[in-house]
C-alpha positions as CSV (number, residue, x, y, z in Angstrom):
1,M,0.0,0.0,0.0
2,S,1.2,3.6,-0.7
3,T,2.3,5.9,2.1
4,P,-0.6,8.3,3.2
5,R,-0.2,11.9,2.2
6,L,0.9,14.5,4.7
7,T,-1.7,16.8,6.2
8,E,-1.4,20.5,7.0
9,E,-1.5,19.8,10.7
10,E,1.5,17.4,10.5
11,I,3.6,19.9,8.6
12,H,2.7,22.8,11.0
13,A,3.6,20.6,14.0
14,A,7.0,19.8,12.4
15,C,7.6,23.5,11.8
16,A,6.7,24.4,15.3
17,D,8.9,21.6,16.7
18,I,11.9,22.8,14.7
19,A,11.4,26.4,15.6
20,G,11.1,25.4,19.3
21,Q,14.6,23.9,19.0
22,G,16.0,27.3,17.9
23,E,16.2,26.5,14.2
24,R,14.6,28.3,11.3
25,P,12.1,25.9,9.7
26,T,12.7,25.3,6.0
27,V,11.1,22.9,3.5
28,L,14.2,20.7,3.5
29,N,14.6,20.3,7.2
30,V,10.8,19.7,7.6
31,Y,11.1,17.0,4.9
32,E,14.1,15.5,6.9
33,R,12.1,15.7,10.1
34,L,9.0,13.9,8.7
35,G,10.9,11.5,6.4
36,R,8.1,11.3,3.8
37,G,5.8,13.3,1.6
38,S,6.5,15.4,-1.5
39,L,8.3,18.8,-1.5
40,T,5.4,20.4,-3.3
41,T,2.9,19.5,-0.5
42,I,5.4,20.5,2.2
43,T,6.1,23.8,0.5
44,K,2.4,24.5,0.2
45,Y,1.6,24.0,3.9
46,F,5.0,25.5,5.0
47,N,4.0,28.8,3.4
48,T,0.7,28.8,5.3
49,W,2.6,28.2,8.6
50,K,5.0,31.1,7.9
51,E,1.9,33.4,7.8
52,S,0.4,32.0,11.0
53,D,0.6,33.7,14.4
54,E,2.6,30.8,15.7
55,A,5.4,31.5,13.3
56,Q,5.3,35.2,14.2
57,A,5.6,34.2,17.9
58,F,8.7,32.1,17.2
59,K,10.1,34.9,15.0
60,A,11.0,32.1,12.6
61,D,12.5,34.4,10.0
62,E,15.1,35.6,12.5
63,L,16.2,32.2,13.6
64,P,19.3,30.6,12.1
65,V,18.8,28.3,9.2
66,T,20.5,25.3,10.9
67,V,22.0,24.5,14.2
68,R,24.8,22.0,14.1
69,L,26.0,20.6,17.4
70,P,29.4,18.9,17.8
71,E,29.1,15.2,17.3
72,E,30.8,14.5,20.6
73,L,27.8,16.0,22.5
74,S,25.5,13.4,24.0
75,K,22.0,13.0,22.5
76,E,20.5,13.4,25.9
77,G,19.4,17.0,26.5
78,E,19.9,17.8,22.8
79,D,17.0,20.3,22.8
80,L,18.5,22.2,25.7
81,L,22.0,22.2,24.2
82,K,20.5,23.5,20.9
83,R,18.9,26.4,22.7
84,M,22.2,27.2,24.5
85,W,24.0,27.0,21.2
86,N,21.5,29.3,19.6
87,I,22.0,31.9,22.3
88,A,25.7,31.8,21.7
89,K,25.2,32.1,18.0
90,S,22.8,35.0,18.4
91,L,25.7,37.0,19.8
92,T,27.2,37.0,16.4
93,D,24.0,37.6,14.4
94,A,24.7,41.3,14.1
95,E,27.9,40.6,12.3
96,L,26.3,38.1,10.0
97,E,23.3,40.4,9.1
98,I,24.9,41.5,5.8
99,Q,25.6,37.8,4.9
100,R,22.0,36.9,5.8
101,E,20.7,39.6,3.4
102,A,23.0,38.2,0.7
103,L,21.7,34.7,1.4
104,K,18.1,36.0,1.1
105,Q,18.9,37.5,-2.2
106,A,20.5,34.2,-3.3
107,E,17.5,32.3,-2.0
108,I,15.2,34.5,-4.1
109,T,17.4,34.0,-7.1
110,N,17.4,30.2,-6.7
111,Q,13.7,30.0,-6.0
112,A,12.9,29.2,-9.6
113,K,15.4,26.4,-9.6
114,V,14.1,25.1,-6.3
115,E,10.5,25.1,-7.6
116,E,11.6,23.2,-10.6
117,A,13.3,20.7,-8.3
118,F,10.1,20.5,-6.3
119,K,8.1,19.7,-9.4
120,F,10.6,17.1,-10.4
121,S,10.5,15.7,-6.9
122,E,6.7,15.6,-7.0
123,A,6.7,13.7,-10.3
124,Q,9.3,11.3,-8.8
125,A,7.1,10.8,-5.7
126,M,4.1,10.0,-7.8
127,K,6.1,7.5,-9.8
128,I,7.3,6.0,-6.5
129,E,3.8,5.7,-5.2
130,R,2.6,4.0,-8.4
131,L,5.6,1.6,-8.2
132,E,4.8,0.9,-4.6
133,D,1.2,0.1,-5.5
134,L,2.4,-2.1,-8.4
135,I,4.8,-3.9,-6.1
136,S,2.1,-4.5,-3.5
137,E,-0.3,-5.8,-6.2
138,L,2.5,-8.1,-7.5
139,K,3.1,-9.4,-4.0
140,T,-0.6,-10.1,-3.6
141,R,-0.7,-11.9,-6.9
142,L,2.5,-13.9,-6.0
143,T,0.8,-14.9,-2.7
144,E,-2.3,-16.0,-4.6
145,E,-0.3,-17.9,-7.1
146,Q,1.7,-19.7,-4.4
147,S,-1.6,-20.6,-2.6
148,D,-3.1,-21.9,-5.9
149,H,0.1,-23.9,-6.6
150,A,-0.1,-25.5,-3.1
151,G,-3.8,-26.3,-3.8
152,T,-2.9,-27.8,-7.1
153,V,-0.3,-30.0,-5.6
154,V,-2.8,-31.2,-3.0
155,Q,-5.3,-31.9,-5.7
156,L,-2.7,-33.7,-7.8
157,N,-1.9,-36.0,-4.8
158,E,-5.6,-36.6,-4.2
159,A,-6.0,-37.4,-8.0
160,E,-3.1,-39.9,-7.8
161,K,-4.8,-41.6,-4.8
162,A,-8.1,-41.6,-6.7
163,N,-6.3,-43.1,-9.7
164,V,-5.1,-46.0,-7.6
165,G,-8.6,-46.5,-6.3
166,L,-9.9,-46.5,-9.9
167,H,-7.5,-49.2,-10.9
168,K,-8.8,-51.4,-8.1
169,D,-12.4,-50.6,-9.0
170,N,-11.6,-51.5,-12.7
171,D,-10.3,-54.9,-11.6
172,R,-13.4,-55.5,-9.5
173,L,-15.7,-54.3,-12.3
174,S,-13.9,-56.8,-14.7
175,Y,-15.0,-59.6,-12.5
176,E,-18.5,-58.2,-12.2
177,V,-18.8,-57.8,-16.0
178,A,-18.0,-61.5,-16.4
179,G,-20.9,-62.3,-14.1
180,L,-23.1,-59.8,-15.7
181,K,-22.6,-61.4,-19.1
182,S,-24.5,-64.5,-18.0
183,Q,-27.2,-62.3,-16.6
184,V,-27.4,-60.5,-20.0
185,A,-28.1,-63.8,-21.7
186,G,-31.0,-64.5,-19.3
187,L,-32.3,-60.9,-19.7
188,E,-32.4,-61.3,-23.4
189,E,-34.5,-64.4,-23.1
190,T,-36.8,-62.7,-20.6
191,N,-37.0,-59.8,-23.0
192,K,-38.2,-62.0,-25.8
193,E,-40.8,-63.6,-23.6
194,A,-42.0,-60.2,-22.4
195,I,-42.4,-59.0,-26.0
196,Q,-44.4,-62.1,-26.9
197,E,-46.6,-61.7,-23.8
198,R,-47.1,-58.0,-24.6
199,Q,-48.2,-58.9,-28.1
200,A,-50.7,-61.5,-26.8
201,L,-52.1,-59.0,-24.3
202,Q,-52.5,-56.4,-27.0
203,K,-54.4,-58.8,-29.3
204,A,-56.7,-59.9,-26.4
205,H,-57.4,-56.3,-25.5
206,E,-58.2,-55.5,-29.1
207,M,-60.7,-58.4,-29.2
208,V,-62.3,-57.2,-25.9
209,I,-62.6,-53.7,-27.3
210,K,-64.3,-54.9,-30.5
211,Q,-66.7,-57.0,-28.5
212,K,-67.6,-54.2,-26.2
213,D,-68.1,-51.8,-29.2
214,Q,-70.5,-54.3,-30.7
215,E,-72.5,-54.5,-27.4
216,I,-72.6,-50.7,-27.2
217,R,-73.9,-50.5,-30.7
218,A,-76.6,-53.0,-29.9
219,L,-77.6,-51.1,-26.7
220,D,-77.8,-47.9,-28.7
221,V,-80.2,-49.6,-31.2
222,Q,-82.3,-50.9,-28.3
223,V,-82.3,-47.5,-26.6
224,H,-83.3,-45.9,-29.9
225,T,-86.1,-48.4,-30.3
226,V,-87.3,-47.9,-26.8
227,Q,-87.2,-44.1,-27.3
228,S,-89.2,-44.4,-30.4
229,T,-91.7,-46.6,-28.7
230,L,-91.9,-44.1,-25.8
231,D,-92.5,-41.3,-28.2
232,A,-95.2,-43.2,-30.0
233,A,-96.8,-44.1,-26.6
234,V,-96.8,-40.4,-25.6
235,S,-98.3,-39.4,-28.9
236,L,-100.9,-42.1,-28.5
237,Q,-101.6,-41.0,-25.0
238,N,-102.4,-37.5,-26.2
239,E,-104.7,-38.8,-28.9
240,L,-106.5,-41.3,-26.7
241,K,-107.0,-39.6,-23.4
242,T,-110.5,-41.0,-23.2
243,E,-109.1,-44.6,-23.4
244,L,-106.4,-44.0,-20.8
245,K,-108.2,-45.7,-18.0
246,D,-108.8,-48.9,-20.0
247,K,-105.2,-49.0,-21.2
248,G,-103.6,-48.1,-17.8
249,A,-102.6,-51.7,-17.1
250,E,-101.1,-52.1,-20.6
251,L,-99.2,-48.8,-20.2
252,S,-97.9,-49.8,-16.8
253,K,-96.6,-53.0,-18.3
254,C,-94.8,-51.1,-21.1
255,L,-93.4,-48.7,-18.5
256,S,-92.1,-51.7,-16.5
257,E,-90.4,-53.1,-19.5
258,L,-88.9,-49.7,-20.3
259,E,-87.6,-49.5,-16.7
260,K,-86.0,-53.0,-17.0
261,M,-84.4,-52.0,-20.3
262,T,-83.1,-48.8,-18.8
263,L,-81.6,-50.7,-15.9
264,R,-80.0,-53.1,-18.3
265,H,-78.7,-50.2,-20.3
266,D,-77.2,-48.7,-17.1
267,A,-75.7,-52.0,-16.2
268,L,-74.1,-52.4,-19.6
269,T,-72.8,-48.8,-19.3
270,I,-71.1,-49.6,-16.0
271,D,-69.7,-52.8,-17.5
272,L,-68.3,-50.8,-20.4
273,S,-66.7,-48.3,-18.0
274,T,-65.2,-51.3,-16.0
275,T,-63.9,-52.8,-19.3
276,K,-62.3,-49.4,-20.3
277,T,-60.6,-49.2,-16.8
278,E,-59.3,-52.7,-17.2
279,M,-58.1,-51.9,-20.7
280,K,-56.2,-48.8,-19.3
281,I,-54.6,-51.0,-16.6
282,A,-53.6,-53.5,-19.2
283,V,-52.1,-50.7,-21.4
284,K,-50.2,-49.4,-18.4
285,V,-48.9,-52.9,-17.7
286,A,-47.8,-53.2,-21.3
287,S,-46.1,-49.7,-21.1
288,D,-44.3,-50.7,-17.9
289,A,-43.2,-53.8,-19.6
290,E,-41.9,-51.7,-22.6
291,R,-40.0,-49.5,-20.2
292,K,-38.4,-52.5,-18.5
293,V,-37.5,-53.9,-21.8
294,S,-35.9,-50.5,-22.8
295,N,-34.0,-50.4,-19.5
296,L,-32.8,-53.9,-20.1
297,E,-31.7,-53.1,-23.7
298,G,-29.9,-50.0,-22.4
299,Q,-28.1,-52.0,-19.7
300,L,-27.3,-54.6,-22.4
301,E,-25.7,-51.9,-24.6
302,V,-23.7,-50.6,-21.6
303,Y,-22.4,-54.1,-20.8
304,K,-21.6,-54.7,-24.4
305,K,-19.6,-51.4,-24.6
306,L,-17.8,-52.2,-21.3
307,D,-17.0,-55.7,-22.7
308,K,-15.7,-54.1,-26.0
309,G,-13.6,-51.6,-24.0
310,K,-12.2,-54.5,-21.9
311,V,-11.3,-56.5,-25.0
312,K,-9.5,-53.5,-26.5
313,S,-7.6,-52.7,-23.4
314,E,-6.5,-56.4,-23.2
């Protein structure tokens, strides 16, 4: 991941810390203090700090640019020693005022070059950030590739174990195929018998259906006849109302016969429905037999293919 950008508060705090040690804050020593960031960003927020009340309180422009302590001095109490050193240096500030003015003029003269260097530094910092992001992404990809490789190795080992198991299963299946061949011969014979039985059942059903159709036609004729008789009787009843009392017994007899024939018709209708149900059951039995035959034929083809594959491998 790329380094987070500096904030204005961080840069102001670094400037105040440097000024508190008796040094004049500059863009370079702020960069050295923070150890990160771009010179453009530091320059931007450094200028806002110079205009702040805090900078005026420190009199930052009057502080020396750098304070160098002898290397032999201990790091302990370094801040106090820097202030003491600054007091000693301030005694000679009057003599160096002319040199400071010259340095200011030189600083103004070199500002363009410094800004150009800042721009170059900013571009380099952006390139570094992109390179850091790319390196991080490459590391992530490398980790993923290593993990995938480890998983592939594990899968390869498992596949080898499975291959050994498949060889054992192949040997066992070879023995089973030898036993299944005999079963295939018996299944073929059973298949032939099932086909013959199905054909016989189909013929018997066709005969039953024809017979029932004939009976239905006969019943239809009888019903039509009875209906015609009934219509004639009704017509006659309308014409001979005066003779109704004398013909009551005869009409009752006719009605009784009609009722019997109607009951017979209903019975034959029920018988026909039962026959159709039996026919559907027989058709279903025949369909189940066909499916079993198809399954047996499919198993036979599989066994034949396994047998051919076995022969080729041998």
